[in-house]
C-alpha positions as semicolon CSV with decimal commas, in nm:
position;residue;x (nm);y (nm);z (nm)
1;X;-2,615;-2,539;0,630
2;X;-2,258;-2,502;0,717
3;X;-1,926;-2,649;0,568
4;X;-1,655;-2,655;0,830
5;X;-1,296;-2,728;0,710
6;X;-1,029;-2,813;0,980
7;X;-0,687;-2,759;0,808
8;X;-0,335;-2,707;0,906
9;X;0,006;-2,880;0,893
10;X;0,021;-3,254;1,019
11;X;0,061;-3,242;1,397
12;X;-0,099;-2,917;1,455
13;X;-0,393;-3,055;1,647
14;X;-0,661;-3,070;1,385
15;X;-0,819;-3,401;1,507
16;X;-0,800;-3,278;1,864
17;X;-1,018;-2,984;1,777
18;X;-1,238;-3,173;1,517
19;X;-1,382;-3,451;1,727
20;X;-1,525;-3,217;2,006
21;X;-1,638;-2,979;1,763
22;X;-1,846;-3,223;1,581
23;X;-1,981;-3,354;1,888
24;X;-2,077;-3,018;2,021
25;X;-2,236;-2,916;1,698
26;X;-2,391;-3,237;1,618
27;X;-2,232;-3,235;1,272
28;X;-2,102;-3,543;1,096
29;X;-1,721;-3,537;1,074
30;X;-1,531;-3,660;0,778
31;X;-1,157;-3,723;0,860
32;X;-0,907;-3,816;0,609
33;X;-0,709;-4,018;0,860
34;X;-1,011;-4,207;0,977
35;X;-1,072;-4,312;0,599
36;X;-0,723;-4,388;0,560
37;X;-0,682;-4,596;0,871
38;X;-1,004;-4,801;0,736
39;X;-0,813;-4,856;0,420
40;X;-0,506;-4,974;0,595
41;X;-0,704;-5,233;0,796
42;X;-0,900;-5,360;0,503
43;X;-0,636;-5,364;0,216
44;X;-0,313;-5,347;0,423
45;X;-0,019;-5,146;0,528
46;X;0,272;-5,089;0,313
47;X;0,565;-4,855;0,253
48;X;0,562;-4,471;0,249
49;X;0,445;-4,470;-0,146
50;X;0,158;-4,702;-0,059
51;X;0,063;-4,467;0,238
52;X;0,064;-4,169;-0,008
53;X;-0,152;-4,369;-0,260
54;X;-0,418;-4,448;0,008
55;X;-0,383;-4,083;0,120
56;X;-0,506;-3,970;-0,217
57;X;-0,775;-4,231;-0,249
58;X;-0,888;-4,112;0,120
59;X;-0,902;-3,750;0,029
60;X;-1,120;-3,834;-0,276
61;X;-1,355;-4,033;-0,063
62;X;-1,355;-3,743;0,193
63;X;-1,486;-3,510;-0,098
64;X;-1,730;-3,760;-0,222
65;X;-1,877;-3,809;0,117
66;X;-1,900;-3,436;0,194
67;X;-2,078;-3,389;-0,165
68;X;-2,327;-3,658;-0,058
69;X;-2,411;-3,483;0,270
70;X;-2,401;-3,131;0,155
71;X;-2,645;-3,230;-0,150
72;X;-2,894;-3,340;0,119
73;X;-2,872;-3,010;0,287
74;X;-2,654;-3,166;0,585
75;X;-2,387;-2,938;0,759
76;X;-2,061;-3,132;0,764
77;X;-1,708;-3,098;0,912
78;X;-1,414;-3,217;0,695
79;X;-1,069;-3,247;0,845
80;X;-0,724;-3,309;0,684
81;X;-0,395;-3,143;0,618
82;X;-0,543;-3,006;0,293
83;X;-0,320;-2,894;0,011
84;X;-0,490;-2,576;-0,135
85;X;-0,388;-2,674;-0,497
86;X;-0,604;-2,980;-0,490
87;X;-0,850;-2,894;-0,226
88;X;-0,964;-2,552;-0,339
89;X;-1,134;-2,653;-0,673
90;X;-1,283;-2,954;-0,488
91;X;-1,445;-2,750;-0,222
92;X;-1,533;-2,449;-0,448
93;X;-1,748;-2,690;-0,647
94;X;-1,945;-2,768;-0,327
95;X;-1,986;-2,397;-0,252
96;X;-2,098;-2,323;-0,604
97;X;-2,349;-2,621;-0,609
98;X;-2,489;-2,607;-0,244
99;X;-2,401;-2,252;-0,113
100;X;-2,320;-2,368;0,257
101;X;-2,172;-2,112;0,489
102;X;-1,816;-2,198;0,497
103;X;-1,578;-2,150;0,786
104;X;-1,204;-2,273;0,771
105;X;-1,043;-2,348;1,112
106;X;-0,672;-2,317;1,036
107;X;-0,452;-2,484;1,315
108;X;-0,096;-2,380;1,362
109;X;0,160;-2,472;1,633
110;X;0,529;-2,396;1,717
111;X;0,770;-2,626;1,523
112;X;0,933;-2,758;1,836
113;X;0,580;-2,856;1,957
114;X;0,475;-3,021;1,637
115;X;0,809;-3,225;1,625
116;X;0,736;-3,339;1,985
117;X;0,376;-3,440;1,883
118;X;0,502;-3,652;1,606
119;X;0,750;-3,824;1,816
120;X;0,511;-3,875;2,097
121;X;0,224;-4,017;1,890
122;X;0,471;-4,244;1,715
123;X;0,603;-4,375;2,039
124;X;0,286;-4,407;2,218
125;X;0,167;-4,711;1,994
126;X;-0,182;-4,529;1,962
127;X;-0,106;-4,391;1,618
128;X;-0,197;-4,625;1,328
129;X;0,117;-4,800;1,217
130;X;0,040;-4,717;0,854
131;X;0,076;-4,342;0,894
132;X;0,455;-4,361;0,869
133;X;0,484;-4,064;1,118
134;X;0,842;-4,147;1,174
135;X;0,890;-3,990;0,822
136;X;0,727;-3,670;0,941
137;X;0,972;-3,587;1,210
138;X;1,134;-3,262;1,160
139;X;1,508;-3,221;1,231
140;X;1,636;-2,903;1,348
141;X;1,740;-2,805;1,005
142;X;1,410;-2,899;0,822
143;X;1,170;-2,662;0,677
144;X;0,788;-2,679;0,757
145;X;0,606;-2,719;0,424
146;X;0,377;-2,420;0,525
147;X;0,305;-2,323;0,172
148;X;0,191;-2,683;0,093
149;X;-0,073;-2,687;0,376
150;X;-0,169;-2,322;0,371
151;X;-0,509;-2,184;0,431
152;X;-0,749;-2,273;0,154
153;X;-0,904;-1,916;0,181
154;X;-1,265;-2,026;0,110
155;X;-1,505;-1,870;0,361
156;X;-1,441;-1,726;0,707
157;X;-1,097;-1,803;0,822
158;X;-1,045;-1,875;1,204
159;X;-0,680;-1,926;1,295
160;X;-0,601;-2,118;1,613
161;X;-0,270;-2,161;1,769
162;X;-0,261;-2,497;1,943
163;X;0,102;-2,461;2,084
164;X;-0,007;-2,411;2,445
165;X;-0,264;-2,690;2,457
166;X;-0,648;-2,694;2,483
167;X;-0,882;-2,500;2,254
168;X;-1,185;-2,352;2,401
169;X;-1,441;-2,540;2,201
170;X;-1,743;-2,352;2,332
171;X;-1,575;-2,015;2,201
172;X;-1,511;-2,172;1,868
173;X;-1,880;-2,280;1,854
174;X;-1,983;-1,919;1,913
175;X;-1,777;-1,804;1,624
176;X;-1,926;-2,062;1,403
177;X;-2,290;-1,998;1,503
């Protein structure tokens, strides 16, 4: 049984990697954004504080679903911009209880590429309006919150730089197998 954690700063390509990886491995994917978008559609979109509140609820639901699957012996992929301060104790609990083999795929990208991704997905109209991506644009002088979304450092760490585009999912699968 495996627990795969896909982590990194917002806009580093986590979801772009998570979906094909889940499809290839045949593992369920639990994505915080998918849960959050369901909540937006169900109970409404609000201001930035509302989005943060739904983000916290979405994280707790992600952990609950992961617990349920792992408790039944299923491998699972969880994907979010995890904050180690909060994520590490939750995930460590599942490691202690169920002893899965753990892989953390940590995504990075160049600051200018990340900024462009925020702009593109906000302007494309494809991103759910509740996400407030416009609040995540980085100006030239803004510092990235790297420590806030650092690797959790549980299990085998696989760092992937998505700056230059597509990731070789088959090579990633080989590392996990």
